[in-house]
VOPAGU-2260 file (C-alpha; in pm, 1 decimal, decimal comma):
REM VOPAGU-2260
SITE   aa  ch    i         X         Y         Z
SITE  MET   A    0       0,0       0,0       0,0
SITE  SER   A    1     148,1     331,7    -105,4
SITE  LEU   A    2     221,1     587,4     166,8
SITE  ILE   A    3     -11,6     889,5     170,8
SITE  VAL   A    4     186,6    1202,4     260,9
SITE  GLU   A    5      40,8    1522,5     404,1
SITE  THR   A    6     112,2    1801,6     154,3
SITE  GLY   A    7     -43,7    2089,2     345,2
SITE  THR   A    8    -404,0    2032,9     238,4
SITE  GLY   A    9    -523,7    1884,6     567,9
SITE  SER   A   10    -589,8    1547,0     407,4
SITE  ALA   A   11    -831,5    1306,4     573,5
SITE  THR   A   12    -624,2    1008,8     453,8
SITE  ALA   A   13    -266,2    1125,7     515,9
SITE  GLU   A   14     -40,5     878,1     696,9
SITE  SER   A   15     294,2    1056,9     712,3
SITE  LEU   A   16     436,5    1405,8     750,6
SITE  ILE   A   17     724,4    1333,3     509,8
SITE  SER   A   18     766,5    1125,6     193,9
SITE  VAL   A   19     999,9     827,8     158,4
SITE  ALA   A   20    1203,4    1020,7    -101,5
SITE  ASP   A   21    1248,2    1322,3     127,9
SITE  CYS   A   22    1330,2    1093,9     419,2
SITE  ASP   A   23    1588,0     912,0     201,6
SITE  THR   A   24    1749,6    1247,0     116,3
SITE  TYR   A   25    1749,6    1353,7     480,6
SITE  HIS   A   26    1920,9    1036,2     602,9
SITE  ALA   A   27    2168,2    1019,7     312,7
SITE  ALA   A   28    2281,7    1376,5     386,6
SITE  ARG   A   29    2348,5    1277,3     747,5
SITE  GLY   A   30    2526,9     950,7     672,5
SITE  ASN   A   31    2255,0     733,5     826,9
SITE  ALA   A   32    2343,3     431,1     615,0
SITE  THR   A   33    2104,5     201,0     804,4
SITE  TRP   A   34    1804,2     374,0     646,7
SITE  ALA   A   35    1926,7     286,2     296,6
SITE  THR   A   36    1940,8     -85,9     382,6
SITE  ILE   A   37    1566,6    -130,0     436,0
SITE  THR   A   38    1303,4    -178,7     168,5
SITE  THR   A   39    1059,7      88,8      55,6
SITE  ALA   A   40     774,6    -101,3     222,8
SITE  GLN   A   41     968,5    -105,7     551,9
SITE  LYS   A   42    1040,1     267,5     516,1
SITE  GLU   A   43     669,6     338,7     462,8
SITE  GLN   A   44     580,5     132,7     770,1
SITE  ALA   A   45     844,1     315,8     976,8
SITE  LEU   A   46     712,0     654,1     857,7
SITE  ARG   A   47     356,7     557,3     955,5
SITE  ARG   A   48     475,7     451,5    1303,6
SITE  SER   A   49     685,4     768,3    1332,9
SITE  THR   A   50     390,2     991,7    1247,3
SITE  GLU   A   51     164,6     801,2    1487,9
SITE  PHE   A   52     425,2     844,8    1762,9
SITE  MET   A   53     445,3    1219,0    1697,6
SITE  TYR   A   54      66,7    1240,2    1721,0
SITE  GLU   A   55      59,6    1046,6    2048,3
SITE  ALA   A   56     350,3    1238,2    2202,5
SITE  PHE   A   57     281,3    1593,1    2085,0
SITE  THR   A   58     -84,4    1637,2    1983,4
SITE  ASN   A   59    -171,0    1833,6    2299,5
SITE  ARG   A   60     155,9    2025,1    2300,4
SITE  TRP   A   61     162,0    2183,3    1951,8
SITE  GLN   A   62     102,7    2554,7    1918,8
SITE  GLY   A   63    -215,1    2659,3    1739,8
SITE  TYR   A   64    -478,7    2426,0    1606,2
SITE  ARG   A   65    -535,8    2204,8    1303,5
SITE  SER   A   66    -611,4    2395,3     984,2
SITE  ASN   A   67    -904,2    2169,0     898,9
SITE  PRO   A   68    -989,1    2004,8    1234,1
SITE  SER   A   69   -1306,7    1823,7    1129,7
SITE  VAL   A   70   -1134,2    1649,8     837,5
SITE  GLN   A   71    -757,3    1622,5     858,7
SITE  ALA   A   72    -597,9    1303,5     985,2
SITE  LEU   A   73    -270,5    1448,2    1117,3
SITE  ASP   A   74    -169,6    1736,2    1344,7
SITE  TRP   A   75     -14,5    1938,5    1060,9
SITE  PRO   A   76     -87,4    2170,8     887,6
SITE  ARG   A   77    -183,9    2408,0    1170,0
SITE  GLN   A   78    -306,8    2761,9    1217,1
SITE  GLY   A   79    -177,3    2991,3    1487,9
SITE  ALA   A   80     172,7    2845,0    1524,9
SITE  VAL   A   81     443,3    3110,3    1562,9
SITE  VAL   A   82     817,2    3029,7    1551,0
SITE  ASN   A   83    1081,0    3299,5    1598,4
SITE  CYS   A   84     812,8    3567,9    1568,8
SITE  VAL   A   85     702,4    3431,4    1230,6
SITE  MET   A   86     356,1    3287,5    1174,0
SITE  ILE   A   87     374,2    2940,3    1016,6
SITE  MET   A   88     159,3    2925,7     704,3
SITE  SER   A   89    -158,0    2723,6     759,2
SITE  ASP   A   90    -104,8    2513,3     445,4
SITE  VAL   A   91     241,5    2369,2     510,3
SITE  VAL   A   92     414,9    2106,1     718,9
SITE  PRO   A   93     729,7    2286,4     840,0
SITE  GLU   A   94    1060,3    2136,6     727,4
SITE  THR   A   95    1173,0    2097,9    1088,2
SITE  VAL   A   96     863,1    1892,0    1168,0
SITE  LYS   A   97     936,6    1675,4     863,6
SITE  ARG   A   98    1296,0    1628,5     985,1
SITE  ALA   A   99    1172,2    1520,9    1326,7
SITE  CYS   A  100     943,8    1268,1    1157,1
SITE  ALA   A  101    1241,8    1136,7     958,6
SITE  GLU   A  102    1445,6    1102,2    1279,8
SITE  MET   A  103    1164,7     909,4    1446,0
SITE  ALA   A  104    1125,8     688,7    1136,9
SITE  LEU   A  105    1489,0     579,2    1167,5
SITE  ARG   A  106    1417,6     474,3    1525,5
SITE  ALA   A  107    1085,7     313,7    1427,2
SITE  ALA   A  108    1265,5     102,0    1167,6
SITE  ALA   A  109    1471,8     -47,6    1452,2
SITE  GLY   A  110    1177,2    -133,6    1677,0
SITE  PRO   A  111     878,3      -5,3    1873,2
SITE  LEU   A  112     873,8     361,0    1972,4
SITE  LEU   A  113     625,9     314,8    2256,1
SITE  ASP   A  114     667,1      -4,1    2455,5
SITE  ASP   A  115     391,3    -122,4    2683,0
SITE  LEU   A  116     466,9     -21,8    3040,4
SITE  THR   A  117     468,3    -275,3    3321,0
SITE  GLN   A  118     479,7    -247,3    3697,9
SITE  GLY   A  119     824,5    -126,1    3799,4
SITE  VAL   A  120    1053,5    -352,8    3999,2
SITE  THR   A  121    1151,8    -197,1    4332,3
SITE  SER   A  122    1404,9    -461,5    4430,9
SITE  GLU   A  123    1556,6    -762,2    4259,0
SITE  THR   A  124    1817,2   -1008,4    4386,0
SITE  VAL   A  125    1992,3   -1268,0    4172,6
SITE  GLY   A  126    2259,2   -1451,2    4369,8
SITE  ALA   A  127    2495,4   -1192,2    4517,4
SITE  ILE   A  128    2371,8    -913,9    4288,3
SITE  SER   A  129    2095,0    -686,9    4411,7
SITE  VAL   A  130    1929,6    -403,1    4218,6
SITE  THR   A  131    1667,0    -152,5    4333,6
SITE  TYR   A  132    1486,0      56,6    4073,0
SITE  ASP   A  133    1357,7     409,5    4119,6
SITE  LYS   A  134     979,3     380,4    4138,7
SITE  THR   A  135     923,9     741,8    4039,8
SITE  SER   A  136    1145,3     751,1    3730,4
SITE  ASN   A  137     984,0     781,7    3389,8
SITE  ARG   A  138     994,6     445,8    3215,1
SITE  LYS   A  139     911,0     587,3    2873,0
SITE  THR   A  140    1189,6     640,8    2624,3
SITE  ARG   A  141    1250,6    1007,5    2551,3
SITE  TYR   A  142    1395,3    1117,4    2219,3
SITE  ALA   A  143    1588,0    1429,2    2317,3
SITE  SER   A  144    1707,5    1516,1    1965,6
SITE  VAL   A  145    1353,0    1503,8    1828,3
SITE  GLU   A  146    1213,3    1702,6    2119,7
SITE  ALA   A  147    1484,4    1964,2    2066,7
SITE  LEU   A  148    1392,9    1993,5    1697,1
SITE  LEU   A  149    1026,0    2036,5    1780,3
SITE  GLN   A  150    1063,1    2267,9    2081,5
SITE  PRO   A  151     990,4    2591,1    1885,1
SITE  PHE   A  152     660,6    2440,7    1763,0
SITE  LEU   A  153     538,5    2342,3    2109,3
SITE  LYS   A  154     341,1    2543,7    2361,7
SITE  ALA   A  155     552,1    2710,7    2628,3
SITE  GLY   A  156     530,7    2556,7    2974,0
SITE  GLY   A  157     271,5    2299,0    2875,7
SITE  GLY   A  158      -7,3    2554,8    2909,7
SITE  VAL   A  159    -166,4    2817,8    2693,5
SITE  SER   A  160      78,9    3000,0    2468,5
SITE  VAL   A  161      20,6    3362,9    2382,8
SITE  GLY   A  162     236,8    3551,3    2134,0
SITE  LEU   A  163     341,5    3900,1    2240,6
SITE  ALA   A  164     448,8    4184,8    2016,9
SITE  ARG   A  165     588,7    4526,5    2105,8
SITE  THR   A  166     416,2    4830,3    1962,1
């Protein structure tokens, strides 16, 4: 099944924020040779999982709102997103967001992005070795490089974001 890429129209059937070809170019430019070793079908699957992860992880954190909220399948394009004092056009998926999707696709090609969480182990002893785990630590994997790429597109402080301008 051919990958359906969001082009800025707010498609109801879009499955990815970036195309396989653009993702190939991105990874080739960065020397990520692993990406080139997988099939096109595997790349499409990884891009679908990457986009789904971005939805699950960031949908409530993006600035603005979907351009066509009653129809579009993905979080981009958006209205009301401002980066570096510049309003993002409501009919585009920003290049940085596409790059983040490509980064996540590389990780998705290697395995699950969101593992099921289980009850944490507080103490474990095997022979003479004993380990105690921090019960309060976050057991989810965080992708710091992707979060850093996306930071300008996210709401400040996890709350309502309001742009200010001097007059």
